[in-house]
Backbone and ligand atoms as CSV (ligand in chain L), in Angstrom:
chain,resi,resn,atom,element,x,y,z
A,1,MET,N,N,23.138,33.282,90.521
A,1,MET,CA,C,23.165,31.968,89.860
A,1,MET,C,C,23.466,30.876,90.913
A,2,SER,N,N,22.662,29.819,90.921
A,2,SER,CA,C,22.854,28.751,91.917
A,2,SER,C,C,24.061,27.895,91.525
A,3,PRO,N,N,24.632,27.140,92.500
A,3,PRO,CA,C,25.751,26.242,92.147
A,3,PRO,C,C,25.373,25.276,91.019
A,4,GLN,N,N,24.116,24.802,91.012
A,4,GLN,CA,C,23.697,23.885,89.930
A,4,GLN,C,C,23.749,24.588,88.580
A,5,GLN,N,N,23.246,25.824,88.527
A,5,GLN,CA,C,23.255,26.548,87.238
A,5,GLN,C,C,24.688,26.835,86.787
A,6,ARG,N,N,25.543,27.131,87.772
A,6,ARG,CA,C,26.962,27.397,87.430
A,6,ARG,C,C,27.595,26.128,86.850
A,7,ARG,N,N,27.306,24.994,87.462
A,7,ARG,CA,C,27.867,23.718,86.979
A,7,ARG,C,C,27.346,23.382,85.584
A,8,LEU,N,N,26.053,23.683,85.356
A,8,LEU,CA,C,25.493,23.405,84.027
A,8,LEU,C,C,26.164,24.307,82.985
A,9,ARG,N,N,26.409,25.561,83.367
A,9,ARG,CA,C,27.083,26.471,82.426
A,9,ARG,C,C,28.487,25.959,82.111
A,10,GLU,N,N,29.188,25.453,83.149
A,10,GLU,CA,C,30.542,24.906,82.913
A,10,GLU,C,C,30.491,23.720,81.951
A,11,LEU,N,N,29.451,22.895,82.105
A,11,LEU,CA,C,29.298,21.732,81.217
A,11,LEU,C,C,29.065,22.191,79.774
A,12,THR,N,N,28.179,23.151,79.590
A,12,THR,CA,C,27.870,23.581,78.208
A,12,THR,C,C,29.062,24.332,77.611
A,13,GLU,N,N,29.800,25.079,78.448
A,13,GLU,CA,C,30.996,25.762,77.919
A,13,GLU,C,C,32.041,24.742,77.499
A,14,CYS,N,N,32.153,23.669,78.278
A,14,CYS,CA,C,33.106,22.599,77.966
A,14,CYS,C,C,32.752,21.949,76.622
A,15,MET,N,N,31.464,21.826,76.342
A,15,MET,CA,C,31.031,21.184,75.089
A,15,MET,C,C,31.529,21.945,73.869
A,16,ARG,N,N,31.704,23.258,74.031
A,16,ARG,CA,C,32.151,24.062,72.880
A,16,ARG,C,C,33.626,23.826,72.567
A,17,ARG,N,N,34.341,23.164,73.472
A,17,ARG,CA,C,35.776,22.965,73.236
A,17,ARG,C,C,36.078,21.583,72.637
A,18,ALA,N,N,35.110,21.016,71.948
A,18,ALA,CA,C,35.310,19.699,71.319
A,18,ALA,C,C,36.448,19.762,70.314
A,19,PRO,N,N,37.279,18.714,70.247
A,19,PRO,CA,C,38.360,18.724,69.256
A,19,PRO,C,C,37.792,18.691,67.834
A,20,SER,N,N,38.545,19.262,66.907
A,20,SER,CA,C,38.086,19.276,65.510
A,20,SER,C,C,38.097,17.848,64.963
A,21,GLU,N,N,37.428,17.662,63.827
A,21,GLU,CA,C,37.406,16.333,63.206
A,21,GLU,C,C,38.832,15.910,62.840
A,22,ALA,N,N,39.647,16.882,62.369
A,22,ALA,CA,C,41.037,16.559,61.987
A,22,ALA,C,C,41.820,16.090,63.217
A,23,ALA,N,N,41.618,16.776,64.355
A,23,ALA,CA,C,42.336,16.389,65.585
A,23,ALA,C,C,41.878,15.012,66.047
A,24,GLN,N,N,40.591,14.724,65.856
A,24,GLN,CA,C,40.069,13.404,66.259
A,24,GLN,C,C,40.659,12.295,65.390
A,25,ARG,N,N,40.820,12.621,64.087
A,25,ARG,CA,C,41.371,11.596,63.198
A,25,ARG,C,C,42.852,11.363,63.488
A,26,GLU,N,N,43.513,12.411,63.941
A,26,GLU,CA,C,44.946,12.304,64.210
A,26,GLU,C,C,45.216,11.540,65.509
A,27,ASP,N,N,44.330,11.738,66.478
A,27,ASP,CA,C,44.531,11.067,67.774
A,27,ASP,C,C,43.166,10.626,68.299
A,28,ILE,N,N,42.926,9.339,68.227
A,28,ILE,CA,C,41.648,8.777,68.641
A,28,ILE,C,C,41.327,9.137,70.107
A,29,PHE,N,N,42.360,9.285,70.904
A,29,PHE,CA,C,42.123,9.567,72.323
A,29,PHE,C,C,41.765,11.035,72.578
A,30,ALA,N,N,41.924,11.889,71.540
A,30,ALA,CA,C,41.541,13.306,71.707
A,30,ALA,C,C,40.040,13.394,72.005
A,31,LEU,N,N,39.235,12.634,71.244
A,31,LEU,CA,C,37.780,12.681,71.440
A,31,LEU,C,C,37.393,12.025,72.768
A,32,LEU,N,N,37.974,10.849,73.040
A,32,LEU,CA,C,37.573,10.117,74.247
A,32,LEU,C,C,37.966,10.873,75.517
A,33,THR,N,N,39.149,11.506,75.511
A,33,THR,CA,C,39.529,12.247,76.732
A,33,THR,C,C,38.720,13.538,76.854
A,34,PHE,N,N,38.353,14.130,75.702
A,34,PHE,CA,C,37.465,15.301,75.751
A,34,PHE,C,C,36.121,14.898,76.379
A,35,GLU,N,N,35.600,13.731,75.965
A,35,GLU,CA,C,34.309,13.288,76.515
A,35,GLU,C,C,34.424,12.949,78.002
A,36,HIS,N,N,35.581,12.479,78.413
A,36,HIS,CA,C,35.782,12.268,79.851
A,36,HIS,C,C,35.696,13.599,80.600
A,37,MET,N,N,36.245,14.646,79.973
A,37,MET,CA,C,36.187,15.976,80.596
A,37,MET,C,C,34.718,16.403,80.767
A,38,LEU,N,N,33.929,16.132,79.719
A,38,LEU,CA,C,32.494,16.455,79.806
A,38,LEU,C,C,31.834,15.660,80.934
A,39,GLN,N,N,32.199,14.381,81.026
A,39,GLN,CA,C,31.589,13.530,82.062
A,39,GLN,C,C,31.989,14.015,83.461
A,40,GLU,N,N,33.210,14.546,83.570
A,40,GLU,CA,C,33.616,15.092,84.872
A,40,GLU,C,C,32.783,16.325,85.221
A,41,ARG,N,N,32.474,17.143,84.187
A,41,ARG,CA,C,31.613,18.314,84.437
A,41,ARG,C,C,30.205,17.821,84.817
A,42,LEU,N,N,29.751,16.738,84.193
A,42,LEU,CA,C,28.437,16.179,84.537
A,42,LEU,C,C,28.445,15.693,85.994
A,43,CYS,N,N,29.541,15.048,86.404
A,43,CYS,CA,C,29.642,14.582,87.801
A,43,CYS,C,C,29.538,15.776,88.752
A,44,ASP,N,N,30.206,16.895,88.399
A,44,ASP,CA,C,30.128,18.099,89.251
A,44,ASP,C,C,28.681,18.587,89.331
A,45,LEU,N,N,27.991,18.514,88.173
A,45,LEU,CA,C,26.592,18.956,88.135
A,45,LEU,C,C,25.719,18.044,89.000
A,46,LEU,N,N,25.934,16.733,88.889
A,46,LEU,CA,C,25.125,15.795,89.689
A,46,LEU,C,C,25.395,15.997,91.180
A,47,GLU,N,N,26.643,16.338,91.506
A,47,GLU,CA,C,26.975,16.588,92.919
A,47,GLU,C,C,26.226,17.836,93.411
A,48,ALA,N,N,26.171,18.864,92.567
A,48,ALA,CA,C,25.446,20.089,92.955
A,48,ALA,C,C,23.954,19.786,93.132
A,49,ILE,N,N,23.412,18.927,92.264
A,49,ILE,CA,C,21.987,18.541,92.400
A,49,ILE,C,C,21.786,17.773,93.702
A,50,ALA,N,N,22.696,16.832,93.999
A,50,ALA,CA,C,22.578,16.044,95.247
A,50,ALA,C,C,22.641,16.976,96.465
A,51,ASP,N,N,23.518,17.986,96.390
A,51,ASP,CA,C,23.647,18.933,97.515
A,51,ASP,C,C,22.378,19.770,97.698
A,52,ALA,N,N,21.614,19.947,96.595
A,52,ALA,CA,C,20.420,20.806,96.652
A,52,ALA,C,C,19.175,20.042,97.112
A,53,LEU,N,N,19.272,18.714,97.181
A,53,LEU,CA,C,18.133,17.925,97.671
A,53,LEU,C,C,17.899,18.233,99.145
A,54,PRO,N,N,16.692,18.193,99.696
A,54,PRO,CA,C,15.466,17.784,99.023
A,54,PRO,C,C,14.721,18.922,98.315
A,55,GLY,N,N,14.914,20.166,98.782
A,55,GLY,CA,C,13.948,21.178,98.331
A,55,GLY,C,C,14.449,22.209,97.345
A,56,ALA,N,N,15.745,22.207,97.004
A,56,ALA,CA,C,16.249,23.344,96.222
A,56,ALA,C,C,16.813,22.932,94.861
A,57,VAL,N,N,16.321,21.830,94.319
A,57,VAL,CA,C,16.840,21.385,93.013
A,57,VAL,C,C,16.266,22.280,91.910
A,58,ASP,N,N,17.164,22.738,91.044
A,58,ASP,CA,C,16.745,23.533,89.892
A,58,ASP,C,C,16.215,22.562,88.826
A,59,LEU,N,N,14.930,22.679,88.508
A,59,LEU,CA,C,14.293,21.646,87.692
A,59,LEU,C,C,14.823,21.604,86.259
A,60,ALA,N,N,15.106,22.783,85.695
A,60,ALA,CA,C,15.628,22.807,84.322
A,60,ALA,C,C,17.015,22.161,84.285
A,61,THR,N,N,17.769,22.336,85.343
A,61,THR,CA,C,19.109,21.751,85.425
A,61,THR,C,C,19.018,20.226,85.522
A,62,ALA,N,N,18.059,19.759,86.326
A,62,ALA,CA,C,17.865,18.303,86.457
A,62,ALA,C,C,17.496,17.704,85.106
A,63,GLU,N,N,16.656,18.415,84.357
A,63,GLU,CA,C,16.230,17.937,83.038
A,63,GLU,C,C,17.430,17.879,82.083
A,64,ALA,N,N,18.279,18.897,82.155
A,64,ALA,CA,C,19.459,18.935,81.275
A,64,ALA,C,C,20.411,17.782,81.617
A,65,ALA,N,N,20.581,17.507,82.911
A,65,ALA,CA,C,21.470,16.414,83.331
A,65,ALA,C,C,20.909,15.075,82.838
A,66,ALA,N,N,19.584,14.914,82.921
A,66,ALA,CA,C,18.953,13.670,82.447
A,66,ALA,C,C,19.177,13.509,80.950
A,67,PHE,N,N,19.041,14.594,80.205
A,67,PHE,CA,C,19.240,14.541,78.748
A,67,PHE,C,C,20.676,14.099,78.430
A,68,PHE,N,N,21.633,14.671,79.152
A,68,PHE,CA,C,23.035,14.325,78.925
A,68,PHE,C,C,23.266,12.837,79.211
A,69,LEU,N,N,22.668,12.357,80.284
A,69,LEU,CA,C,22.838,10.939,80.655
A,69,LEU,C,C,22.244,9.997,79.610
A,70,ARG,N,N,21.190,10.473,78.920
A,70,ARG,CA,C,20.555,9.607,77.927
A,70,ARG,C,C,21.202,9.689,76.557
A,71,THR,N,N,22.018,10.713,76.308
A,71,THR,CA,C,22.546,10.896,74.947
A,71,THR,C,C,24.076,10.757,74.906
A,72,HIS,N,N,24.786,11.691,75.521
A,72,HIS,CA,C,26.258,11.678,75.447
A,72,HIS,C,C,26.856,10.444,76.102
A,73,TYR,N,N,26.249,10.052,77.193
A,73,TYR,CA,C,26.807,8.920,77.937
A,73,TYR,C,C,26.834,7.632,77.118
A,74,PRO,N,N,25.661,7.187,76.609
A,74,PRO,CA,C,25.669,5.949,75.808
A,74,PRO,C,C,26.536,6.079,74.557
A,75,ALA,N,N,26.599,7.290,73.965
A,75,ALA,CA,C,27.407,7.458,72.745
A,75,ALA,C,C,28.892,7.225,73.058
A,76,HIS,N,N,29.327,7.724,74.199
A,76,HIS,CA,C,30.737,7.531,74.582
A,76,HIS,C,C,31.023,6.049,74.833
A,77,PHE,N,N,30.137,5.398,75.553
A,77,PHE,CA,C,30.362,3.977,75.848
A,77,PHE,C,C,30.313,3.143,74.573
A,78,ALA,N,N,29.422,3.529,73.653
A,78,ALA,CA,C,29.324,2.781,72.393
A,78,ALA,C,C,30.631,2.914,71.603
A,79,ALA,N,N,31.234,4.102,71.620
A,79,ALA,CA,C,32.502,4.292,70.896
A,79,ALA,C,C,33.576,3.376,71.488
A,80,GLU,N,N,33.609,3.276,72.801
A,80,GLU,CA,C,34.628,2.430,73.429
A,80,GLU,C,C,34.291,0.940,73.259
A,81,ASP,N,N,33.053,0.578,73.586
A,81,ASP,CA,C,32.690,-0.852,73.601
A,81,ASP,C,C,32.592,-1.453,72.202
A,82,ALA,N,N,32.022,-0.680,71.255
A,82,ALA,CA,C,31.737,-1.277,69.946
A,82,ALA,C,C,32.819,-1.004,68.913
A,83,VAL,N,N,33.667,-0.010,69.142
A,83,VAL,CA,C,34.690,0.311,68.134
A,83,VAL,C,C,36.105,0.133,68.708
A,84,LEU,N,N,36.408,0.858,69.769
A,84,LEU,CA,C,37.787,0.816,70.281
A,84,LEU,C,C,38.163,-0.575,70.802
A,85,PHE,N,N,37.336,-1.145,71.659
A,85,PHE,CA,C,37.736,-2.397,72.308
A,85,PHE,C,C,37.903,-3.557,71.322
A,86,PRO,N,N,36.955,-3.756,70.381
A,86,PRO,CA,C,37.185,-4.847,69.415
A,86,PRO,C,C,38.483,-4.651,68.639
A,87,ALA,N,N,38.809,-3.394,68.301
A,87,ALA,CA,C,40.057,-3.140,67.560
A,87,ALA,C,C,41.267,-3.484,68.424
A,88,LEU,N,N,41.172,-3.220,69.712
A,88,LEU,CA,C,42.299,-3.511,70.611
A,88,LEU,C,C,42.475,-5.011,70.810
A,89,LEU,N,N,41.349,-5.731,70.832
A,89,LEU,CA,C,41.412,-7.154,71.178
A,89,LEU,C,C,41.791,-8.051,70.003
A,90,GLY,N,N,41.695,-7.530,68.766
A,90,GLY,CA,C,41.992,-8.355,67.593
A,90,GLY,C,C,43.381,-8.992,67.708
A,91,GLY,N,N,43.442,-10.319,67.739
A,91,GLY,CA,C,44.721,-11.029,67.784
A,91,GLY,C,C,45.430,-10.976,69.133
A,92,LEU,N,N,44.735,-10.488,70.136
A,92,LEU,CA,C,45.370,-10.357,71.468
A,92,LEU,C,C,45.001,-11.569,72.324
A,93,GLY,N,N,46.000,-12.154,72.982
A,93,GLY,CA,C,45.740,-13.321,73.825
A,93,GLY,C,C,44.975,-12.931,75.091
A,94,ARG,N,N,44.108,-13.852,75.542
A,94,ARG,CA,C,43.401,-13.599,76.800
A,94,ARG,C,C,44.409,-13.557,77.936
A,95,GLY,N,N,44.091,-12.782,78.940
A,95,GLY,CA,C,44.957,-12.767,80.108
A,95,GLY,C,C,46.042,-11.711,80.043
A,96,SER,N,N,46.222,-11.046,78.883
A,96,SER,CA,C,47.206,-9.960,78.839
A,96,SER,C,C,46.656,-8.779,79.657
A,97,ALA,N,N,47.558,-7.866,80.023
A,97,ALA,CA,C,47.117,-6.725,80.844
A,97,ALA,C,C,46.043,-5.931,80.111
A,98,LEU,N,N,46.209,-5.754,78.786
A,98,LEU,CA,C,45.235,-4.964,78.030
A,98,LEU,C,C,43.887,-5.696,77.951
A,99,ALA,N,N,43.926,-7.027,77.680
A,99,ALA,CA,C,42.664,-7.776,77.585
A,99,ALA,C,C,41.913,-7.726,78.919
A,100,SER,N,N,42.645,-7.833,80.023
A,100,SER,CA,C,41.984,-7.778,81.340
A,100,SER,C,C,41.396,-6.390,81.584
A,101,ALA,N,N,42.139,-5.356,81.164
A,101,ALA,CA,C,41.644,-3.984,81.372
A,101,ALA,C,C,40.371,-3.759,80.553
A,102,VAL,N,N,40.342,-4.275,79.315
A,102,VAL,CA,C,39.150,-4.111,78.468
A,102,VAL,C,C,37.958,-4.843,79.100
A,103,GLU,N,N,38.223,-6.032,79.615
A,103,GLU,CA,C,37.151,-6.809,80.258
A,103,GLU,C,C,36.572,-6.041,81.453
A,104,GLN,N,N,37.478,-5.457,82.233
A,104,GLN,CA,C,37.021,-4.676,83.398
A,104,GLN,C,C,36.202,-3.456,82.946
A,105,ALA,N,N,36.709,-2.769,81.903
A,105,ALA,CA,C,36.002,-1.567,81.417
A,105,ALA,C,C,34.605,-1.933,80.940
A,106,ARG,N,N,34.501,-3.040,80.195
A,106,ARG,CA,C,33.181,-3.444,79.673
A,106,ARG,C,C,32.211,-3.756,80.813
A,107,ALA,N,N,32.713,-4.450,81.829
A,107,ALA,CA,C,31.845,-4.795,82.973
A,107,ALA,C,C,31.380,-3.516,83.673
A,108,GLU,N,N,32.292,-2.563,83.840
A,108,GLU,CA,C,31.918,-1.313,84.522
A,108,GLU,C,C,30.930,-0.521,83.668
A,109,HIS,N,N,31.126,-0.524,82.347
A,109,HIS,CA,C,30.213,0.216,81.460
A,109,HIS,C,C,28.788,-0.312,81.569
A,110,GLU,N,N,28.667,-1.634,81.652
A,110,GLU,CA,C,27.335,-2.226,81.726
A,110,GLU,C,C,26.591,-1.718,82.965
A,111,VAL,N,N,27.308,-1.743,84.089
A,111,VAL,CA,C,26.706,-1.274,85.347
A,111,VAL,C,C,26.409,0.229,85.263
A,112,ASP,N,N,27.366,0.990,84.714
A,112,ASP,CA,C,27.226,2.455,84.656
A,112,ASP,C,C,26.066,2.876,83.764
A,113,LEU,N,N,25.891,2.158,82.642
A,113,LEU,CA,C,24.801,2.524,81.721
A,113,LEU,C,C,23.448,2.309,82.372
A,114,GLU,N,N,23.325,1.217,83.090
A,114,GLU,CA,C,22.071,0.923,83.786
A,114,GLU,C,C,21.819,1.999,84.850
A,115,ALA,N,N,22.874,2.345,85.596
A,115,ALA,CA,C,22.735,3.375,86.635
A,115,ALA,C,C,22.388,4.728,86.002
A,116,ALA,N,N,23.010,5.031,84.850
A,116,ALA,CA,C,22.742,6.317,84.173
A,116,ALA,C,C,21.263,6.397,83.771
A,117,ARG,N,N,20.715,5.271,83.270
A,117,ARG,CA,C,19.298,5.251,82.882
A,117,ARG,C,C,18.397,5.484,84.099
A,118,GLU,N,N,18.719,4.808,85.195
A,118,GLU,CA,C,17.890,4.962,86.411
A,118,GLU,C,C,17.931,6.390,86.922
A,119,ILE,N,N,19.137,6.979,86.904
A,119,ILE,CA,C,19.265,8.350,87.409
A,119,ILE,C,C,18.529,9.320,86.488
A,120,ALA,N,N,18.638,9.093,85.171
A,120,ALA,CA,C,17.925,9.965,84.229
A,120,ALA,C,C,16.422,9.894,84.500
A,121,ASP,N,N,15.905,8.694,84.761
A,121,ASP,CA,C,14.470,8.559,85.072
A,121,ASP,C,C,14.105,9.359,86.336
A,122,CYS,N,N,14.957,9.220,87.373
A,122,CYS,CA,C,14.689,9.941,88.631
A,122,CYS,C,C,14.715,11.446,88.411
A,123,LEU,N,N,15.702,11.919,87.619
A,123,LEU,CA,C,15.816,13.365,87.389
A,123,LEU,C,C,14.622,13.873,86.580
A,124,ASP,N,N,14.163,13.063,85.635
A,124,ASP,CA,C,12.974,13.460,84.861
A,124,ASP,C,C,11.742,13.526,85.772
A,125,ASP,N,N,11.615,12.546,86.671
A,125,ASP,CA,C,10.496,12.570,87.634
A,125,ASP,C,C,10.549,13.853,88.463
A,126,LEU,N,N,11.760,14.160,88.904
A,126,LEU,CA,C,11.972,15.365,89.725
A,126,LEU,C,C,11.571,16.608,88.925
A,127,ALA,N,N,12.027,16.671,87.658
A,127,ALA,CA,C,11.739,17.835,86.811
A,127,ALA,C,C,10.240,17.975,86.551
A,128,ARG,N,N,9.507,16.839,86.538
A,128,ARG,CA,C,8.056,16.891,86.311
A,128,ARG,C,C,7.280,17.158,87.599
A,129,GLY,N,N,8.040,17.294,88.698
A,129,GLY,CA,C,7.388,17.595,89.971
A,129,GLY,C,C,6.805,16.369,90.656
A,130,GLU,N,N,7.192,15.160,90.198
A,130,GLU,CA,C,6.669,13.962,90.866
A,130,GLU,C,C,7.386,13.745,92.191
A,131,ARG,N,N,6.719,13.003,93.065
A,131,ARG,CA,C,7.323,12.760,94.385
A,131,ARG,C,C,8.456,11.749,94.252
A,132,ILE,N,N,9.579,12.070,94.841
A,132,ILE,CA,C,10.711,11.145,94.836
A,132,ILE,C,C,11.210,11.027,96.279
A,133,SER,N,N,11.997,9.999,96.546
A,133,SER,CA,C,12.585,9.910,97.878
A,133,SER,C,C,13.935,10.622,97.832
A,134,PRO,N,N,14.063,11.783,98.473
A,134,PRO,CA,C,15.318,12.546,98.387
A,134,PRO,C,C,16.518,11.742,98.869
A,135,ASP,N,N,16.318,10.928,99.917
A,135,ASP,CA,C,17.445,10.143,100.440
A,135,ASP,C,C,17.914,9.123,99.416
A,136,ALA,N,N,16.940,8.438,98.793
A,136,ALA,CA,C,17.300,7.403,97.817
A,136,ALA,C,C,17.980,8.030,96.596
A,137,VAL,N,N,17.445,9.169,96.125
A,137,VAL,CA,C,18.025,9.810,94.940
A,137,VAL,C,C,19.423,10.356,95.268
A,138,GLY,N,N,19.550,10.954,96.443
A,138,GLY,CA,C,20.853,11.488,96.858
A,138,GLY,C,C,21.897,10.370,96.928
A,139,TYR,N,N,21.495,9.256,97.473
A,139,TYR,CA,C,22.393,8.104,97.610
A,139,TYR,C,C,22.810,7.598,96.222
A,140,MET,N,N,21.826,7.514,95.329
A,140,MET,CA,C,22.091,7.012,93.976
A,140,MET,C,C,23.028,7.969,93.226
A,141,LEU,N,N,22.747,9.266,93.346
A,141,LEU,CA,C,23.585,10.259,92.644
A,141,LEU,C,C,25.024,10.205,93.143
A,142,ARG,N,N,25.192,10.148,94.461
A,142,ARG,CA,C,26.561,10.165,95.014
A,142,ARG,C,C,27.316,8.897,94.612
A,143,GLY,N,N,26.634,7.761,94.674
A,143,GLY,CA,C,27.285,6.506,94.269
A,143,GLY,C,C,27.728,6.579,92.823
A,144,PHE,N,N,26.875,7.202,91.980
A,144,PHE,CA,C,27.158,7.260,90.548
A,144,PHE,C,C,28.344,8.181,90.253
A,145,PHE,N,N,28.295,9.422,90.760
A,145,PHE,CA,C,29.382,10.327,90.349
A,145,PHE,C,C,30.719,9.943,90.975
A,146,GLU,N,N,30.678,9.334,92.149
A,146,GLU,CA,C,31.951,8.893,92.731
A,146,GLU,C,C,32.544,7.744,91.908
A,147,ALA,N,N,31.700,6.789,91.516
A,147,ALA,CA,C,32.172,5.662,90.690
A,147,ALA,C,C,32.665,6.159,89.329
A,148,GLN,N,N,31.951,7.145,88.766
A,148,GLN,CA,C,32.346,7.671,87.456
A,148,GLN,C,C,33.714,8.344,87.507
A,149,ARG,N,N,33.933,9.123,88.535
A,149,ARG,CA,C,35.231,9.808,88.647
A,149,ARG,C,C,36.363,8.780,88.737
A,150,ARG,N,N,36.123,7.712,89.501
A,150,ARG,CA,C,37.149,6.661,89.618
A,150,ARG,C,C,37.351,5.957,88.279
A,151,HIS,N,N,36.246,5.683,87.582
A,151,HIS,CA,C,36.315,4.959,86.308
A,151,HIS,C,C,37.097,5.771,85.266
A,152,ILE,N,N,36.790,7.048,85.166
A,152,ILE,CA,C,37.452,7.908,84.176
A,152,ILE,C,C,38.952,7.972,84.474
A,153,SER,N,N,39.264,8.173,85.738
A,153,SER,CA,C,40.678,8.284,86.114
A,153,SER,C,C,41.413,6.966,85.809
A,154,TRP,N,N,40.774,5.832,86.082
A,154,TRP,CA,C,41.389,4.525,85.801
A,154,TRP,C,C,41.588,4.325,84.298
A,155,GLU,N,N,40.575,4.681,83.498
A,155,GLU,CA,C,40.728,4.514,82.044
A,155,GLU,C,C,41.921,5.334,81.545
A,156,GLU,N,N,42.045,6.549,82.047
A,156,GLU,CA,C,43.115,7.410,81.529
A,156,GLU,C,C,44.496,7.015,82.061
A,157,ARG,N,N,44.537,6.492,83.273
A,157,ARG,CA,C,45.842,6.127,83.852
A,157,ARG,C,C,46.292,4.736,83.411
A,158,VAL,N,N,45.339,3.805,83.234
A,158,VAL,CA,C,45.701,2.406,82.997
A,158,VAL,C,C,45.347,1.952,81.575
A,159,LEU,N,N,44.069,2.099,81.221
A,159,LEU,CA,C,43.611,1.522,79.951
A,159,LEU,C,C,44.161,2.267,78.728
A,160,PHE,N,N,44.052,3.588,78.718
A,160,PHE,CA,C,44.462,4.322,77.521
A,160,PHE,C,C,45.972,4.182,77.237
A,161,PRO,N,N,46.838,4.249,78.247
A,161,PRO,CA,C,48.274,4.060,77.935
A,161,PRO,C,C,48.548,2.674,77.334
A,162,LEU,N,N,47.875,1.622,77.842
A,162,LEU,CA,C,48.055,0.277,77.268
A,162,LEU,C,C,47.536,0.256,75.833
A,163,ALA,N,N,46.406,0.925,75.607
A,163,ALA,CA,C,45.804,0.947,74.269
A,163,ALA,C,C,46.709,1.701,73.290
A,164,ARG,N,N,47.281,2.788,73.735
A,164,ARG,CA,C,48.171,3.569,72.860
A,164,ARG,C,C,49.341,2.717,72.367
A,165,GLU,N,N,49.862,1.876,73.279
A,165,GLU,CA,C,51.003,1.025,72.898
A,165,GLU,C,C,50.607,0.053,71.793
A,166,ARG,N,N,49.353,-0.328,71.781
A,166,ARG,CA,C,48.868,-1.368,70.869
A,166,ARG,C,C,48.535,-0.817,69.480
A,167,LEU,N,N,48.195,0.468,69.403
A,167,LEU,CA,C,47.689,1.018,68.142
A,167,LEU,C,C,48.745,1.827,67.411
A,168,ASP,N,N,48.928,1.525,66.116
A,168,ASP,CA,C,49.792,2.420,65.335
A,168,ASP,C,C,48.904,3.506,64.725
A,169,ALA,N,N,49.533,4.437,63.999
A,169,ALA,CA,C,48.784,5.593,63.486
A,169,ALA,C,C,47.650,5.153,62.559
A,170,ALA,N,N,47.924,4.135,61.722
A,170,ALA,CA,C,46.907,3.706,60.749
A,170,ALA,C,C,45.695,3.126,61.483
A,171,ALA,N,N,45.951,2.287,62.503
A,171,ALA,CA,C,44.840,1.691,63.261
A,171,ALA,C,C,44.062,2.792,63.969
A,172,GLY,N,N,44.789,3.766,64.518
A,172,GLY,CA,C,44.151,4.891,65.216
A,172,GLY,C,C,43.210,5.642,64.285
A,173,SER,N,N,43.670,5.915,63.049
A,173,SER,CA,C,42.761,6.685,62.182
A,173,SER,C,C,41.595,5.839,61.685
A,174,ARG,N,N,41.783,4.514,61.560
A,174,ARG,CA,C,40.632,3.672,61.199
A,174,ARG,C,C,39.573,3.712,62.312
A,175,ILE,N,N,40.040,3.661,63.552
A,175,ILE,CA,C,39.102,3.695,64.683
A,175,ILE,C,C,38.386,5.048,64.735
A,176,ALA,N,N,39.183,6.120,64.553
A,176,ALA,CA,C,38.581,7.466,64.586
A,176,ALA,C,C,37.508,7.577,63.507
A,177,ALA,N,N,37.802,7.062,62.306
A,177,ALA,CA,C,36.825,7.146,61.205
A,177,ALA,C,C,35.567,6.348,61.564
A,178,ALA,N,N,35.757,5.179,62.193
A,178,ALA,CA,C,34.590,4.353,62.557
A,178,ALA,C,C,33.743,5.055,63.613
A,179,ILE,N,N,34.396,5.718,64.565
A,179,ILE,CA,C,33.624,6.418,65.610
A,179,ILE,C,C,32.879,7.605,64.997
A,180,LEU,N,N,33.565,8.331,64.115
A,180,LEU,CA,C,32.906,9.482,63.479
A,180,LEU,C,C,31.705,9.016,62.649
A,181,ALA,N,N,31.858,7.883,61.971
A,181,ALA,CA,C,30.751,7.364,61.160
A,181,ALA,C,C,29.587,6.967,62.077
A,182,GLN,N,N,29.929,6.364,63.221
A,182,GLN,CA,C,28.908,5.932,64.185
A,182,GLN,C,C,28.120,7.141,64.718
A,183,ARG,N,N,28.803,8.281,64.811
A,183,ARG,CA,C,28.164,9.471,65.373
A,183,ARG,C,C,27.299,10.227,64.384
A,184,ARG,N,N,27.503,9.969,63.098
A,184,ARG,CA,C,26.750,10.756,62.118
A,184,ARG,C,C,25.273,10.410,62.219
A,185,PRO,N,N,24.409,11.437,62.070
A,185,PRO,CA,C,22.982,11.131,62.102
A,185,PRO,C,C,22.621,10.190,60.965
A,186,ALA,N,N,21.578,9.435,61.147
A,186,ALA,CA,C,21.180,8.465,60.113
A,186,ALA,C,C,20.952,9.182,58.780
A,187,ALA,N,N,21.370,8.552,57.727
A,187,ALA,CA,C,21.217,9.164,56.409
A,187,ALA,C,C,19.729,9.272,56.071
A,188,VAL,N,N,19.391,10.326,55.405
A,188,VAL,CA,C,18.010,10.479,54.962
A,188,VAL,C,C,17.893,9.845,53.593
A,189,ILE,N,N,16.930,8.941,53.454
A,189,ILE,CA,C,16.764,8.279,52.168
A,189,ILE,C,C,15.693,9.034,51.377
A,190,ALA,N,N,16.109,9.532,50.234
A,190,ALA,CA,C,15.159,10.308,49.436
A,190,ALA,C,C,14.054,9.402,48.918
A,191,LEU,N,N,12.840,9.895,48.957
A,191,LEU,CA,C,11.731,9.112,48.419
A,191,LEU,C,C,11.767,9.237,46.901
A,192,ARG,N,N,11.592,8.133,46.257
A,192,ARG,CA,C,11.664,8.151,44.800
A,192,ARG,C,C,10.263,7.945,44.222
A,193,LYS,N,N,9.949,8.811,43.315
A,193,LYS,CA,C,8.631,8.689,42.698
A,193,LYS,C,C,8.731,7.648,41.590
A,194,ASP,N,N,7.945,6.576,41.718
A,194,ASP,CA,C,8.032,5.528,40.700
A,194,ASP,C,C,7.569,6.043,39.352
A,195,ALA,N,N,8.352,5.692,38.354
A,195,ALA,CA,C,7.964,6.113,36.993
A,195,ALA,C,C,6.693,5.392,36.578
A,196,GLY,N,N,5.882,6.038,35.821
A,196,GLY,CA,C,4.645,5.409,35.308
A,196,GLY,C,C,3.666,5.372,36.414
L,1,FE2,FE,FE,35.591,6.247,78.756
């Protein structure tokens, strides 16, 4: 098994350890820190892919990494940007440590999402056998996973402790419920046969 395949297996094994819905409702940060763990496994996978450039990239692994970047990544950022942060900022004065941390997180998310999309495109090109510049892709991958590791560590050391101080149990479970609702697949609307 190649280092890339081993890293992909670690990522998929990590996915099976998702907290239960009850644990997520009890502690909003249970889900977000679990997803950070997944993102750290993704960073390890991207590093293994970068190490395998130019000629030894496992194509199925590259495709799996691209899929993760297009799905789990935006979902995690959406939970933070669209649900957690507005709840934290309600009634909070500008310039507080928490407001500044949220502003920084949002700015970093914007850059990271754009980078994640570009990398997913490159990995898909690679998986389809298209010509890519190994140096450019290697540079992009390394910049991305290094920035991600720093971002995750900063959120957990700085942002989450400030956020915990701000949220009581009731606010936490409202946020958890909103994130869970956001994650549910779109409802299927039954077709109704018109009478007559
Ligand atoms: Fe995060």
